N, CA, C and O of each residue as an XYZ file, in Angstrom:
964
protein
N     106.288     88.053    102.203
C     107.079     86.980    102.808
C     106.663     85.649    102.198
O     105.468     85.389    102.062
N     107.628     84.790    101.825
C     107.290     83.485    101.255
C     106.471     82.640    102.219
O     106.725     82.644    103.424
N     105.496     81.921    101.696
C     104.651     81.063    102.521
C     104.643     79.649    101.977
O     105.002     79.416    100.823
N     104.231     78.702    102.817
C     104.193     77.288    102.440
C     102.770     76.767    102.583
O     102.147     76.908    103.636
N     102.265     76.164    101.514
C     100.996     75.444    101.526
C     101.259     74.101    100.855
O     101.244     73.997     99.629
N     101.498     73.093    101.655
C     101.990     71.804    101.159
C     100.829     70.902    100.756
O     100.134     70.357    101.613
N     100.621     70.745     99.442
C      99.581     69.848     98.951
C     100.098     68.420     98.822
O      99.380     67.467     99.127
N     101.343     68.269     98.370
C     101.961     66.937     98.273
C     103.469     67.065     98.268
O     104.035     67.774     97.436
N     104.123     66.380     99.197
C     105.581     66.323     99.251
C     106.022     64.870     99.325
O     105.239     63.990     99.684
N     107.280     64.625     98.982
C     107.830     63.281     99.045
C     109.262     63.342     99.548
O     109.920     64.376     99.436
N     109.741     62.253    100.093
C     111.108     62.157    100.609
C     111.934     61.280     99.683
O     111.563     60.140     99.402
N     113.065     61.819     99.203
C     113.887     61.139     98.203
C     115.359     61.266     98.590
O     115.786     62.297     99.111
N     116.124     60.216     98.332
C     117.556     60.218     98.608
C     118.272     61.210     97.698
O     118.006     61.255     96.497
N     119.176     62.000     98.261
C     119.952     62.960     97.475
C     121.118     62.263     96.788
O     121.880     61.536     97.425
N     121.254     62.493     95.469
C     122.338     61.884     94.712
C     123.606     62.711     94.718
O     124.663     62.228     94.310
N     123.517     63.964     95.179
C     124.668     64.871     95.296
C     124.477     65.688     96.569
O     123.419     65.627     97.196
N     125.488     66.443     96.945
C     125.380     67.304     98.118
C     124.452     68.485     97.817
O     124.766     69.335     96.984
N     123.319     68.524     98.499
C     122.342     69.596     98.323
C     122.182     70.395     99.622
O     121.137     71.001     99.861
N     123.209     70.389    100.442
C     123.109     71.004    101.760
C     122.972     72.526    101.707
O     122.573     73.140    102.696
N     123.296     73.141    100.572
C     123.119     74.594    100.433
C     122.134     74.915     99.306
O     122.210     75.992     98.714
N     121.200     73.986     98.999
C     120.280     74.150     97.871
C     118.821     74.126     98.291
O     117.954     73.746     97.504
N     118.544     74.528     99.524
C     117.157     74.614     99.950
C     116.411     75.623     99.079
O     116.908     76.719     98.819
N     115.212     75.241     98.632
C     114.320     76.044     97.801
C     114.786     76.149     96.349
O     114.359     77.052     95.629
N     115.655     75.239     95.913
C     116.043     75.113     94.506
C     115.154     74.040     93.846
O     114.563     73.205     94.532
N     115.073     74.077     92.511
C     114.353     73.048     91.763
C     115.222     71.804     91.621
O     116.400     71.900     91.278
N     114.638     70.639     91.886
C     115.384     69.379     91.796
C     114.635     68.391     90.912
O     113.412     68.445     90.781
N     115.398     67.491     90.314
C     114.838     66.451     89.454
C     115.386     65.106     89.912
O     116.220     65.037     90.814
N     114.907     64.037     89.278
C     115.417     62.695     89.550
C     116.491     62.331     88.541
O     116.349     62.600     87.348
N     117.586     61.705     89.029
C     118.587     61.168     88.107
C     118.226     59.734     87.746
O     117.168     59.243     88.143
N     119.088     59.062     87.004
C     118.782     57.706     86.529
C     118.721     56.690     87.651
O     118.252     55.570     87.450
N     119.191     57.068     88.830
C     119.124     56.184     90.008
C     117.965     56.563     90.918
O     117.889     56.101     92.057
N     117.048     57.415     90.413
C     115.881     57.871     91.171
C     116.283     58.636     92.424
O     115.607     58.566     93.451
N     117.395     59.369     92.329
C     117.844     60.235     93.410
C     117.705     61.683     92.967
O     117.736     61.970     91.770
N     117.552     62.601     93.920
C     117.369     64.000     93.538
C     118.712     64.687     93.314
O     119.668     64.510     94.068
N     118.739     65.477     92.245
C     119.854     66.354     91.910
C     119.248     67.663     91.417
O     118.037     67.736     91.209
N     120.055     68.685     91.228
C     119.535     69.950     90.731
C     118.990     69.820     89.311
O     119.571     69.120     88.482
N     117.885     70.489     89.034
C     117.400     70.592     87.660
C     118.300     71.542     86.871
O     118.825     72.510     87.420
N     118.473     71.256     85.579
C     119.256     72.116     84.703
C     118.376     73.106     83.964
O     117.163     73.151     84.171
N     118.989     73.892     83.111
C     118.291     74.971     82.406
C     117.131     74.437     81.566
O     117.332     73.607     80.679
N     115.926     74.912     81.844
C     114.746     74.550     81.076
C     114.237     73.147     81.298
O     113.316     72.703     80.612
N     114.833     72.428     82.266
C     114.458     71.032     82.482
C     113.240     70.906     83.389
O     112.887     71.826     84.127
N     112.609     69.732     83.308
C     111.525     69.405     84.206
C     112.056     69.269     85.630
O     113.256     69.079     85.828
N     111.180     69.365     86.613
C     111.585     69.208     88.009
C     110.593     68.311     88.728
O     109.397     68.319     88.436
N     111.110     67.537     89.672
C     110.225     66.809     90.573
C     109.487     67.801     91.462
O     108.317     67.609     91.794
N     110.200     68.878     91.848
C     109.593     69.904     92.681
C     110.650     70.809     93.287
O     111.751     70.935     92.750
N     110.315     71.440     94.407
C     111.194     72.375     95.090
C     111.714     71.738     96.371
O     110.926     71.270     97.193
N     113.020     71.715     96.548
C     113.652     71.126     97.724
C     113.311     71.951     98.961
O     113.411     73.178     98.951
N     112.903     71.249    100.038
C     112.450     71.928    101.243
C     113.472     71.940    102.377
O     113.289     72.657    103.361
N     114.538     71.163    102.256
C     115.521     71.113    103.333
C     116.929     71.079    102.752
O     117.137     71.515    101.620
N     117.910     70.563    103.517
C     119.316     70.688    103.130
C     120.042     69.342    103.232
O     120.940     69.195    104.061
N     119.671     68.361    102.407
C     120.298     67.042    102.532
C     121.697     66.981    101.925
O     121.931     67.501    100.834
N     122.620     66.347    102.635
C     123.927     66.016    102.066
C     123.758     64.822    101.132
O     122.712     64.173    101.140
N     124.759     64.533    100.343
C     124.711     63.373     99.442
C     124.473     62.102    100.249
O     125.144     61.864    101.253
N     123.512     61.283     99.805
C     123.203     60.045    100.490
C     122.191     60.179    101.610
O     121.807     59.184    102.224
N     121.754     61.410    101.880
C     120.742     61.642    102.904
C     119.387     61.914    102.231
O     119.331     62.289    101.060
N     118.320     61.723    102.974
C     116.984     61.926    102.436
C     116.613     63.413    102.475
O     116.821     64.093    103.480
N     116.060     63.900    101.361
C     115.583     65.267    101.280
C     114.089     65.305    101.009
O     113.536     64.397    100.389
N     113.442     66.363    101.478
C     112.009     66.543    101.253
C     111.785     67.448    100.054
O     112.367     68.528     99.959
N     110.933     66.996     99.137
C     110.640     67.755     97.918
C     109.147     68.035     97.846
O     108.337     67.111     97.911
N     108.771     69.329     97.709
C     107.367     69.649     97.475
C     107.069     69.525     95.984
O     107.675     70.198     95.150
N     106.123     68.648     95.674
C     105.761     68.393     94.278
C     104.533     69.185     93.850
O     104.374     69.501     92.670
N     103.664     69.505     94.806
C     102.485     70.317     94.522
C     102.216     71.203     95.733
O     102.352     70.766     96.876
N     101.834     72.445     95.475
C     101.518     73.355     96.559
C     102.155     74.714     96.358
O     102.533     75.075     95.244
N     102.270     75.462     97.437
C     102.885     76.786     97.427
C     104.154     76.729     98.267
O     104.113     76.379     99.447
N     105.280     77.075     97.653
C     106.580     76.894     98.309
C     107.455     78.124     98.121
O     107.333     78.812     97.107
N     108.327     78.415     99.065
C     109.403     79.362     98.776
C     110.308     78.787     97.693
O     110.489     77.572     97.605
N     110.868     79.654     96.880
C     111.822     79.237     95.844
C     112.782     80.380     95.577
O     112.429     81.548     95.741
N     113.980     80.049     95.172
C     114.986     81.070     94.884
C     114.932     81.426     93.402
O     114.903     80.544     92.544
N     114.919     82.728     93.108
C     114.878     83.219     91.732
C     116.301     83.375     91.190
O     117.236     83.682     91.929
N     116.435     83.155     89.885
C     117.714     83.334     89.224
C     117.793     84.598     88.390
O     118.835     84.898     87.807
N     116.690     85.343     88.330
C     116.615     86.591     87.565
C     115.372     87.333     88.029
O     114.629     86.834     88.874
N     115.139     88.518     87.483
C     113.930     89.270     87.825
C     112.698     88.505     87.349
O     112.656     88.021     86.218
N     111.701     88.401     88.216
C     110.481     87.646     87.954
C     109.292     88.508     88.356
O     109.343     89.221     89.358
N     108.225     88.439     87.572
C     106.991     89.150     87.872
C     105.924     88.152     88.293
O     105.806     87.082     87.696
N     105.153     88.488     89.304
C     104.069     87.615     89.744
C     103.205     87.202     88.556
O     102.812     88.038     87.742
N     102.914     85.914     88.466
C     102.139     85.378     87.354
C     102.987     84.765     86.265
O     102.467     84.044     85.414
N     104.311     85.040     86.270
C     105.199     84.445     85.266
C     105.240     82.922     85.389
O     105.202     82.375     86.491
N     105.317     82.255     84.251
C     105.620     80.824     84.219
C     107.123     80.662     84.402
O     107.912     81.332     83.737
N     107.514     79.769     85.307
C     108.911     79.660     85.696
C     109.509     78.318     85.326
O     108.827     77.293     85.317
N     110.795     78.347     85.022
C     111.573     77.154     84.686
C     112.909     77.251     85.409
O     113.317     78.352     85.779
N     113.605     76.134     85.625
C     114.928     76.232     86.257
C     115.959     76.839     85.307
O     115.875     76.670     84.090
N     116.941     77.555     85.889
C     118.120     77.927     85.102
C     119.188     76.852     85.298
O     118.910     75.808     85.888
N     120.387     77.090     84.817
C     121.439     76.073     84.877
C     121.839     75.725     86.308
O     122.442     74.678     86.545
N     121.506     76.602     87.270
C     121.864     76.371     88.671
C     120.684     75.877     89.498
O     120.815     75.727     90.713
N     119.538     75.619     88.875
C     118.372     75.151     89.605
C     117.536     76.255     90.205
O     116.570     75.976     90.915
N     117.885     77.520     89.937
C     117.072     78.658     90.372
C     115.959     78.892     89.352
O     116.079     78.477     88.200
N     114.883     79.548     89.766
C     113.739     79.725     88.881
C     113.812     81.053     88.131
O     114.079     82.108     88.706
N     113.564     80.958     86.815
C     113.581     82.116     85.928
C     112.390     82.015     84.983
O     111.695     80.999     84.958
N     112.156     83.068     84.208
C     111.054     83.091     83.251
C     111.198     81.971     82.222
O     112.260     81.810     81.621
N     110.133     81.198     82.020
C     110.132     80.127     81.018
C     109.863     80.706     79.640
O     108.966     81.534     79.482
N     110.626     80.284     78.644
C     110.411     80.695     77.266
C     110.562     79.480     76.363
O     111.067     78.441     76.786
N     110.118     79.618     75.105
C     110.298     78.551     74.126
C     109.737     77.235     74.615
O     108.579     77.170     75.029
N     110.552     76.167     74.572
C     110.120     74.830     74.969
C     110.523     74.490     76.393
O     110.494     73.319     76.772
N     110.903     75.491     77.201
C     111.257     75.234     78.592
C     110.101     74.556     79.328
O     108.936     74.868     79.080
N     110.420     73.637     80.226
C     109.409     73.051     81.095
C     108.961     74.082     82.125
O     109.793     74.754     82.735
N     107.674     74.206     82.317
C     107.148     75.071     83.369
C     107.035     74.240     84.639
O     106.320     73.238     84.667
N     107.742     74.653     85.696
C     107.718     73.902     86.950
C     107.030     74.669     88.067
O     106.758     74.099     89.123
N     106.740     75.963     87.858
C     106.077     76.769     88.883
C     105.508     78.032     88.267
O     105.891     78.431     87.168
N     104.587     78.658     88.989
C     104.033     79.967     88.645
C     104.408     80.921     89.770
O     104.200     80.611     90.943
N     104.956     82.074     89.422
C     105.386     83.028     90.446
C     104.187     83.600     91.188
O     103.271     84.140     90.568
N     104.187     83.484     92.512
C     103.157     84.107     93.344
C     103.550     85.508     93.767
O     102.708     86.302     94.187
N     104.852     85.810     93.653
C     105.371     87.110     94.057
C     106.427     87.569     93.065
O     107.145     86.747     92.496
N     106.524     88.867     92.855
C     107.599     89.429     92.050
C     108.880     89.471     92.866
O     108.840     89.556     94.094
N     110.021     89.410     92.180
C     111.295     89.463     92.890
C     112.464     89.512     91.935
O     112.292     89.547     90.717
N     113.658     89.516     92.504
C     114.894     89.645     91.735
C     115.797     88.446     91.956
O     115.508     87.578     92.779
N     116.888     88.408     91.215
C     117.839     87.303     91.300
C     118.329     87.104     92.725
O     118.652     88.060     93.431
N     118.377     85.834     93.132
C     118.895     85.389     94.435
C     117.998     85.751     95.609
O     118.395     85.600     96.765
N     116.783     86.230     95.320
C     115.787     86.428     96.366
C     114.894     85.195     96.459
O     114.709     84.480     95.474
N     114.345     84.950     97.645
C     113.444     83.823     97.858
C     112.017     84.342     97.962
O     111.719     85.208     98.785
N     111.129     83.799     97.113
C     109.739     84.236     97.075
C     108.821     83.037     96.880
O     109.273     81.953     96.510
N     107.546     83.234     97.127
C     106.568     82.157     96.995
C     106.260     81.849     95.531
O     106.146     82.751     94.701
N     106.127     80.559     95.234
C     105.703     80.109     93.914
C     104.667     79.002     94.086
O     104.628     78.325     95.114
N     103.833     78.828     93.070
C     102.925     77.693     93.016
C     103.591     76.601     92.197
O     103.876     76.788     91.014
N     103.839     75.461     92.831
C     104.549     74.369     92.166
C     103.585     73.632     91.249
O     102.538     73.160     91.694
N     103.933     73.533     89.971
C     103.088     72.866     88.973
C     103.936     71.890     88.175
O     103.929     71.916     86.944
N     104.661     71.036     88.868
C     105.593     70.107     88.231
C     104.916     69.282     87.152
O     103.809     68.781     87.349
N     105.587     69.138     85.997
C     105.032     68.423     84.860
C     105.843     67.170     84.564
O     107.022     67.080     84.903
N     105.195     66.217     83.932
C     105.876     64.966     83.620
C     106.832     65.102     82.450
O     107.828     64.382     82.383
N     106.550     66.008     81.529
C     107.413     66.171     80.366
C     107.635     67.641     80.100
O     106.855     68.488     80.536
N     108.708     67.941     79.378
C     108.971     69.320     78.979
C     108.557     69.523     77.533
O     108.282     68.567     76.808
N     108.517     70.794     77.125
C     108.302     71.111     75.719
C     106.866     71.073     75.266
O     106.613     71.079     74.062
N     105.883     71.033     76.205
C     104.482     70.949     75.807
C     103.733     72.252     75.988
O     102.503     72.257     76.039
N     104.449     73.351     76.085
C     103.815     74.642     76.281
C     103.086     75.047     74.999
O     103.659     75.006     73.910
N     101.813     75.441     75.140
C     101.046     75.856     73.974
C     101.382     77.302     73.623
O     101.417     78.164     74.501
N     101.625     77.564     72.359
C     101.979     78.893     71.882
C     101.004     79.335     70.795
O     100.380     78.510     70.128
N     100.888     80.628     70.632
C     100.152     81.182     69.506
C     100.900     82.419     69.037
O     101.698     82.989     69.781
N     100.641     82.834     67.801
C     101.309     83.997     67.238
C     100.259     85.003     66.806
O      99.421     84.717     65.951
N     100.313     86.195     67.413
C      99.443     87.296     67.035
C     100.093     88.041     65.880
O     101.233     88.490     66.002
N      99.389     88.180     64.764
C      99.931     88.839     63.573
C      99.236     90.178     63.367
O      98.008     90.257     63.399
N     100.030     91.238     63.154
C      99.495     92.586     63.015
C     100.093     93.221     61.753
O     101.250     93.642     61.784
N      99.350     93.303     60.653
C      99.874     93.947     59.430
C     100.103     95.439     59.675
O      99.299     96.100     60.331
N     101.209     95.960     59.140
C     101.544     97.366     59.335
C     102.002     97.982     58.017
O     102.924     97.475     57.377
N     101.354     99.080     57.610
C     101.835     99.892     56.491
C     102.770    100.944     57.080
O     102.328    101.807     57.838
N     104.030    100.882     56.747
C     105.013    101.738     57.402
C     104.760    103.220     57.161
O     105.063    104.038     58.030
N     104.213    103.589     56.005
C     103.941    105.000     55.715
C     102.849    105.566     56.621
O     102.719    106.783     56.746
N     102.070    104.698     57.247
C     100.995    105.139     58.141
C     101.474    105.290     59.589
O     100.748    105.816     60.433
N     102.696    104.828     59.875
C     103.185    104.833     61.254
C     103.626    106.236     61.655
O     104.445    106.858     60.979
N     103.074    106.724     62.761
C     103.483    107.999     63.358
C     103.698    107.752     64.849
O     103.361    106.681     65.354
N     104.246    108.720     65.542
C     104.415    108.573     66.977
C     103.053    108.360     67.637
O     102.133    109.158     67.456
N     102.937    107.280     68.399
C     101.660    106.938     69.026
C     101.339    105.475     68.788
O     102.188    104.722     68.313
N     100.126    105.068     69.113
C      99.743    103.665     69.042
C      99.623    103.161     67.607
O      99.073    103.831     66.732
N     100.151    101.969     67.397
C      99.920    101.203     66.170
C      98.809    100.185     66.420
O      98.034     99.863     65.520
N      98.744     99.685     67.651
C      97.671     98.796     68.118
C      97.268     99.303     69.491
O      98.122     99.532     70.347
N      95.961     99.480     69.707
C      95.484    100.022     70.984
C      94.544     99.052     71.680
O      93.465     98.740     71.177
N      94.972     98.580     72.849
C      94.109     97.842     73.782
C      93.417     96.632     73.163
O      92.192     96.512     73.206
N      94.216     95.741     72.589
C      93.682     94.458     72.121
C      93.644     93.480     73.283
O      94.640     93.324     73.989
N      92.504     92.813     73.493
C      92.349     91.833     74.577
C      92.394     90.423     74.001
O      91.468     90.032     73.290
N      93.460     89.631     74.289
C      93.519     88.263     73.755
C      92.394     87.380     74.273
O      91.926     86.495     73.557
N      91.942     87.611     75.531
C      90.837     86.823     76.078
C      91.264     85.576     76.819
O      90.422     84.768     77.210
N      92.580     85.406     77.022
C      93.092     84.268     77.783
C      94.362     84.723     78.500
O      94.999     85.678     78.057
N      94.748     84.061     79.603
C      95.987     84.436     80.287
C      97.208     83.893     79.561
O      97.148     82.845     78.918
N      98.307     84.613     79.669
C      99.539     84.138     79.039
C     100.637     85.156     79.198
O     100.614     85.968     80.123
N     101.595     85.117     78.302
C     102.694     86.079     78.321
C     103.187     86.301     76.901
O     103.034     85.440     76.034
N     103.779     87.467     76.675
C     104.418     87.764     75.390
C     105.879     87.336     75.519
O     106.607     87.870     76.356
N     106.307     86.396     74.712
C     107.651     85.848     74.880
C     108.622     86.277     73.781
O     109.836     86.155     73.947
N     108.096     86.782     72.653
C     108.987     87.168     71.562
C     108.257     88.133     70.633
O     107.036     88.063     70.494
N     109.003     89.031     70.000
C     108.427     89.961     69.028
C     109.365     90.086     67.839
O     110.586     90.059     67.992
N     108.785     90.223     66.653
C     109.584     90.399     65.438
C     108.719     91.062     64.369
O     107.491     90.996     64.422
N     109.373     91.701     63.399
C     108.703     92.329     62.257
C     109.222     91.670     60.988
O     110.432     91.581     60.782
N     108.301     91.203     60.128
C     108.663     90.543     58.872
C     108.277     91.450     57.709
O     107.132     91.891     57.610
N     109.230     91.724     56.838
C     109.012     92.640     55.714
C     108.257     91.929     54.589
O     108.700     90.897     54.086
N     107.102     92.501     54.201
C     106.332     91.954     53.074
C     106.380     92.861     51.843
O     106.048     92.425     50.740
N     106.792     94.119     52.026
C     106.994     95.050     50.917
C     108.205     95.903     51.297
O     108.097     96.728     52.205
N     109.347     95.733     50.639
C     110.586     96.385     51.081
C     110.538     97.906     51.009
O     109.812     98.488     50.203
N     111.329     98.532     51.872
C     111.515     99.984     51.884
C     112.629    100.338     50.896
O     113.655     99.660     50.846
N     112.428    101.396     50.115
C     113.455    101.815     49.157
C     113.973    103.225     49.442
O     115.047    103.593     48.966
N     113.222    104.022     50.214
C     113.653    105.388     50.536
C     114.543    105.349     51.778
O     114.162    104.790     52.806
N     115.731    105.948     51.676
C     116.717    105.867     52.751
C     116.371    106.786     53.924
O     115.537    107.685     53.822
N     117.050    106.517     55.042
C     117.043    107.395     56.232
C     115.682    107.512     56.902
O     115.341    108.574     57.422
N     114.897    106.432     56.897
C     113.618    106.407     57.598
C     113.727    105.434     58.772
O     114.474    104.458     58.711
N     112.978    105.707     59.840
C     113.072    104.814     61.001
C     111.861    104.963     61.903
O     111.128    105.950     61.838
N     111.667    103.945     62.758
C     110.623    103.959     63.782
C     110.970    102.897     64.817
O     111.539    101.856     64.488
N     110.626    103.169     66.053
C     110.835    102.208     67.133
C     109.479    101.745     67.647
O     108.624    102.568     67.973
N     109.280    100.436     67.722
C     108.037     99.863     68.232
C     108.298     99.252     69.603
O     109.262     98.508     69.785
N     107.436     99.566     70.566
C     107.529     98.919     71.873
C     106.165     98.362     72.263
O     105.133     98.822     71.777
N     106.174     97.369     73.141
C     104.965     96.641     73.519
C     104.519     97.044     74.914
O     105.333     97.369     75.779
N     103.198     97.016     75.116
C     102.626     97.370     76.411
C     101.549     96.357     76.808
O     100.831     95.833     75.956
N     101.449     96.095     78.093
C     100.316     95.368     78.667
C      99.636     96.310     79.649
O     100.250     96.765     80.614
N      98.368     96.599     79.397
C      97.631     97.577     80.219
C      98.389     98.898     80.310
O      98.460     99.511     81.376
N      98.952     99.329     79.185
C      99.667    100.613     79.057
C     100.986    100.656     79.822
O     101.566    101.728     79.992
N     101.465     99.501     80.285
C     102.775     99.421     80.958
C     103.767     98.751     80.017
O     103.499     97.668     79.498
N     104.904     99.387     79.798
C     105.895     98.850     78.868
C     106.452     97.519     79.338
O     106.716     97.327     80.525
N     106.629     96.597     78.391
C     107.397     95.395     78.673
C     108.861     95.764     78.862
O     109.324     96.782     78.348
N     109.580     94.940     79.594
C     111.033     95.057     79.628
C     111.565     94.234     78.466
O     111.560     93.004     78.511
N     112.022     94.916     77.430
C     112.435     94.248     76.198
C     111.312     94.245     75.179
O     110.280     94.886     75.376
N     111.520     93.517     74.084
C     110.525     93.462     73.020
C     110.511     94.687     72.136
O     109.535     94.921     71.423
N     111.582     95.481     72.167
C     111.657     96.709     71.360
C     112.170     96.371     69.965
O     113.188     95.695     69.820
N     111.468     96.840     68.946
C     111.838     96.585     67.558
C     112.242     97.907     66.911
O     111.443     98.842     66.850
N     113.463     97.985     66.435
C     113.979     99.195     65.789
C     113.956     99.005     64.278
O     114.759     98.253     63.726
N     113.027     99.693     63.614
C     112.866     99.591     62.159
C     113.629    100.722     61.478
O     113.543    101.877     61.893
N     114.370    100.382     60.436
C     115.107    101.373     59.648
C     114.937    101.056     58.168
O     114.517     99.960     57.798
N     115.269    102.026     57.337
C     115.244    101.764     55.893
C     116.149    100.592     55.543
O     115.822     99.776     54.680
N     117.282    100.517     56.217
C     118.265     99.479     55.890
C     117.794     98.086     56.265
O     118.022     97.140     55.511
N     117.127     97.933     57.437
C     116.749     96.562     57.827
C     115.359     96.170     57.352
O     114.945     95.027     57.544
N     114.622     97.103     56.730
C     113.313     96.767     56.182
C     113.401     96.427     54.699
O     112.475     96.700     53.935
N     114.481     95.852     54.313
C     114.707     95.294     52.985
C     115.775     94.209     53.129
O     116.679     94.349     53.953
N     115.688     93.136     52.349
C     114.797     92.843     51.226
C     113.478     92.214     51.689
O     113.202     92.119     52.885
N     112.683     91.794     50.722
C     111.459     91.070     50.992
C     111.772     89.862     51.878
O     112.697     89.100     51.599
N     110.994     89.700     52.941
C     111.171     88.545     53.820
C     112.136     88.770     54.961
O     112.317     87.889     55.802
N     112.769     89.952     55.005
C     113.698     90.226     56.104
C     112.952     90.188     57.439
O     111.805     90.625     57.534
N     113.620     89.660     58.469
C     113.043     89.576     59.814
C     113.823     90.517     60.725
O     115.040     90.393     60.858
N     113.127     91.448     61.346
C     113.742     92.367     62.305
C     113.308     91.911     63.695
O     112.144     92.063     64.064
N     114.232     91.357     64.459
C     113.898     90.788     65.763
C     113.840     91.873     66.832
O     114.612     92.831     66.803
N     112.928     91.713     67.762
C     112.878     92.586     68.917
C     113.915     92.185     69.942
O     114.456     91.080     69.894
N     114.190     93.084     70.869
C     115.126     92.761     71.937
C     114.515     91.700     72.854
O     113.299     91.509     72.871
N     115.364     91.015     73.612
C     114.898     89.941     74.500
C     113.891     90.476     75.515
O     114.097     91.538     76.102
N     112.814     89.742     75.717
C     111.780     90.116     76.679
C     112.104     89.454     78.006
O     112.234     88.232     78.078
N     112.234     90.255     79.058
C     112.690     89.716     80.338
C     111.737     89.964     81.503
O     111.884     89.322     82.543
N     110.764     90.870     81.374
C     109.868     91.157     82.502
C     108.654     91.950     82.027
O     108.618     92.441     80.898
N     107.653     92.067     82.916
C     106.420     92.835     82.670
C     105.672     92.350     81.434
O     105.046     93.142     80.729
N     105.739     91.042     81.174
C     105.176     90.510     79.932
C     104.002     89.563     80.135
O     103.559     88.928     79.178
N     103.489     89.453     81.356
C     102.397     88.533     81.653
C     101.055     89.263     81.607
O     100.933     90.379     82.112
N     100.039     88.621     80.993
C      98.714     89.228     80.903
C      97.643     88.238     81.359
O      97.827     87.024     81.267
N      96.538     88.763     81.844
C      95.381     87.959     82.211
C      94.326     87.970     81.129
O      94.498     88.596     80.083
N      93.220     87.266     81.388
C      92.185     87.112     80.368
C      91.513     88.429     79.996
O      90.983     88.557     78.893
N      91.527     89.408     80.897
C      90.888     90.688     80.608
C      91.893     91.810     80.350
O      91.498     92.959     80.151
N      93.176     91.490     80.352
C      94.206     92.507     80.126
C      94.326     92.840     78.643
O      93.858     92.091     77.786
N      94.961     93.977     78.356
C      95.075     94.451     76.982
C      96.528     94.558     76.541
O      97.427     94.802     77.345
N      96.731     94.370     75.244
C      98.049     94.508     74.614
C      98.001     95.693     73.651
O      97.069     95.823     72.858
N      99.010     96.549     73.730
C      99.131     97.667     72.795
C     100.530     97.689     72.212
O     101.474     97.157     72.797
N     100.649     98.315     71.043
C     101.944     98.521     70.389
C     102.078    100.009     70.117
O     101.188    100.625     69.530
N     103.193    100.582     70.547
C     103.401    102.024     70.438
C     104.616    102.320     69.574
O     105.641    101.646     69.683
N     104.504    103.328     68.717
C     105.617    103.776     67.880
C     106.194    105.068     68.445
O     105.466    105.913     68.965
N     107.523    105.208     68.335
C     108.193    106.422     68.784
C     109.403    106.670     67.892
O     109.799    105.815     67.100
N     109.983    107.868     68.040
C     111.192    108.240     67.279
C     110.998    108.023     65.784
O     111.897    107.531     65.102
N     109.830    108.389     65.279
C     109.490    108.116     63.878
C     110.039    109.211     62.957
O     109.778    110.399     63.150
N     110.797    108.782     61.964
C     111.084    109.589     60.784
C     110.290    108.941     59.665
O     110.639    107.851     59.211
N     109.230    109.592     59.214
C     108.165    108.939     58.451
C     108.670    108.176     57.229
O     109.407    108.711     56.401
N     108.256    106.915     57.138
C     108.529    106.103     55.953
C     107.665    106.585     54.797
O     106.593    107.155     54.998
N     108.145    106.351     53.598
C     107.398    106.696     52.391
C     106.638    105.487     51.871
O     105.540    105.620     51.331
N     107.216    104.328     52.032
C     106.613    103.093     51.547
C     107.043    101.938     52.456
O     107.729    102.133     53.460
N     106.626    100.753     52.079
C     107.003     99.559     52.825
C     105.874     99.033     53.698
O     105.085     99.797     54.252
N     105.816     97.721     53.807
C     104.816     97.054     54.647
C     105.452     95.851     55.316
O     106.507     95.368     54.905
N     104.786     95.382     56.355
C     105.247     94.186     57.029
C     104.213     93.673     58.000
O     103.112     94.213     58.105
N     104.585     92.610     58.718
C     103.703     92.004     59.707
C     104.456     91.930     61.023
O     105.553     91.375     61.100
N     103.847     92.500     62.061
C     104.398     92.377     63.409
C     103.931     91.043     63.970
O     102.734     90.754     63.981
N     104.873     90.229     64.435
C     104.569     88.909     64.987
C     104.850     88.918     66.480
O     105.979     89.177     66.896
N     103.837     88.640     67.289
C     103.998     88.537     68.740
C     103.733     87.091     69.150
O     102.620     86.590     68.990
N     104.750     86.426     69.674
C     104.602     85.049     70.145
C     104.048     85.073     71.558
O     104.664     85.635     72.463
N     102.865     84.454     71.749
C     102.206     84.412     73.040
C     102.290     83.002     73.600
O     102.125     82.023     72.873
N     102.546     82.910     74.882
C     102.652     81.599     75.502
C     102.067     81.597     76.887
O     102.074     80.565     77.558
């Protein structure tokens, strides 16, 4: 059940009708009035009541608040507003406005830790690089239980070809795991056709859930559906944030 731990809240005039937007992310407009935050935007905080336009609304800027999700969310995910002011997984340069305290699905209300920031686009990222000789890939782990040593999430995966494949009809599927649990998304389908020419980038599918790790958690990469390659090399790139 969502809970409230109010560390700091403020009362601000609503610049639009927010009477049905309780627990949505809100920001300040140019008149210093609250309106809904847009996709990936910074937020003043989470709206706590239901103000009509021109009425005062209460906004929690720091603390633990109920919030409405706009998609599936896993506890520990960094969250950003979507286009409707609901909270979804933050990726790329999205502003992080909260951390999920509970897992949930779209249009459900769950507890989040409000971590409102003054600016967007300051999320620190790193890229884990894993060289792979394709002829060595068989069904099973390509990377087993690597511990990054810091908390974060896997936000993107891709394979970059450094030595092209020339033998036809070869393939392998790579999927990512945290503590031996598959991510939702991040699957890379390698084939003879897409592992050429030199420098080709094979993007993984969009990562949408089960992608958050702690300082002691492990990351693994697993291969399946392998029709053994004869040659070819590349680098698996995992963007961590």
